[in-house]
C-alpha positions as CSV (number, residue, x, y, z in Angstrom):
1,M,-0.1,0.2,0.3
2,L,1.4,3.7,-1.0
3,G,0.4,6.3,1.3
4,S,1.4,9.8,0.9
5,I,2.8,12.3,3.1
6,T,1.7,16.6,3.7
7,M,3.8,19.2,5.3
8,T,2.9,22.4,5.6
9,G,5.5,24.8,6.9
10,A,9.0,25.4,7.0
11,A,11.6,23.4,7.9
12,I,14.8,24.3,9.4
13,A,18.0,22.3,9.6
14,T,21.2,23.5,11.4
15,L,24.2,21.5,10.6
16,P,26.8,21.2,13.3
17,D,29.9,22.5,12.9
18,I,32.7,19.8,11.3
19,D,35.3,19.1,13.4
20,H,38.7,18.5,12.0
21,I,40.6,16.2,13.4
22,I,44.4,16.9,13.9
23,S,46.9,14.2,14.5
24,Q,49.6,14.6,17.0
25,K,52.1,11.7,16.0
26,G,55.6,10.6,15.3
27,K,56.9,14.1,15.5
28,R,54.4,15.1,12.8
29,F,50.8,17.1,12.3
30,G,48.3,14.5,10.4
31,P,46.6,15.5,7.7
32,L,49.4,18.4,7.2
33,D,47.5,21.1,6.1
34,V,43.7,22.3,6.2
35,A,41.3,24.2,4.8
36,L,38.5,25.9,7.0
37,R,36.1,28.8,6.8
38,V,36.4,31.9,9.3
39,G,34.9,30.4,12.7
40,E,35.3,27.1,11.9
41,H,37.8,24.8,14.2
42,I,40.1,22.0,14.3
43,T,40.8,19.9,17.1
44,V,44.8,18.5,17.8
45,V,44.6,15.2,19.3
46,N,47.8,14.1,20.9
47,D,48.3,10.2,19.5
48,D,51.4,10.0,21.0
49,D,51.9,7.4,23.5
50,N,55.2,8.9,25.2
51,F,55.3,12.3,23.7
52,V,54.1,15.4,25.4
53,H,52.7,18.0,22.2
54,Q,52.1,21.8,21.8
55,A,50.1,23.6,19.3
56,Y,50.9,27.1,19.0
57,I,50.2,30.0,16.3
58,E,52.0,33.3,16.1
59,D,50.9,35.5,13.7
60,E,50.1,39.4,13.5
61,L,46.1,38.3,12.8
62,F,45.9,35.5,15.6
63,T,47.6,33.9,18.7
64,F,47.0,30.6,19.9
65,D,49.1,28.6,22.8
66,S,47.5,25.3,23.8
67,G,50.1,24.7,26.4
68,D,51.4,21.2,27.2
69,I,49.4,18.5,25.6
70,E,49.4,15.2,27.6
71,P,49.1,11.8,25.9
72,G,45.7,11.2,24.7
73,A,44.8,15.2,25.2
74,R,43.0,17.2,23.0
75,A,43.2,21.0,22.2
76,V,40.8,23.3,20.3
77,I,41.6,25.8,18.2
78,T,38.9,28.2,16.4
79,F,40.2,30.5,13.8
80,P,37.8,34.0,13.7
81,T,39.3,35.3,10.4
82,E,41.0,34.6,7.3
83,G,44.5,33.7,6.5
84,D,46.9,31.2,5.9
85,F,48.4,30.1,9.8
86,A,51.2,28.2,10.8
87,V,50.6,25.7,13.6
88,L,53.4,24.6,15.4
89,C,54.9,22.2,18.1
90,G,56.9,24.0,20.7
91,I,58.5,21.1,21.9
92,H,59.1,19.5,18.2
93,P,59.9,22.4,16.2
94,K,60.0,20.5,12.9
95,M,56.5,19.8,13.5
96,K,54.4,22.1,11.1
97,L,50.3,22.2,10.4
98,A,49.4,25.0,7.6
99,V,45.8,26.2,8.2
100,H,43.7,28.2,5.6
101,V,41.3,30.2,6.5
102,R,38.8,31.8,3.6
């Protein structure tokens, strides 16, 4: 048997923020770069068992410092403005994540 559904009024859907998960493992970020929209965030997760990491940004437009991120811990960085940003680890200076915000 086929039925029909009649709807009246307006439906509004709100989509949740996209959660961009960035892994810190083996003294590197993964992925190595990410593209965001203004107001979006990344969640940096320390996936190493033995290393403490950090995530910081020093830019004219935007600065951030997570402090120490212990193994298994997370830090959330919200990007309030357009630009190209480098997220670095203060403990492992070769670690670099490129974030492009439009």
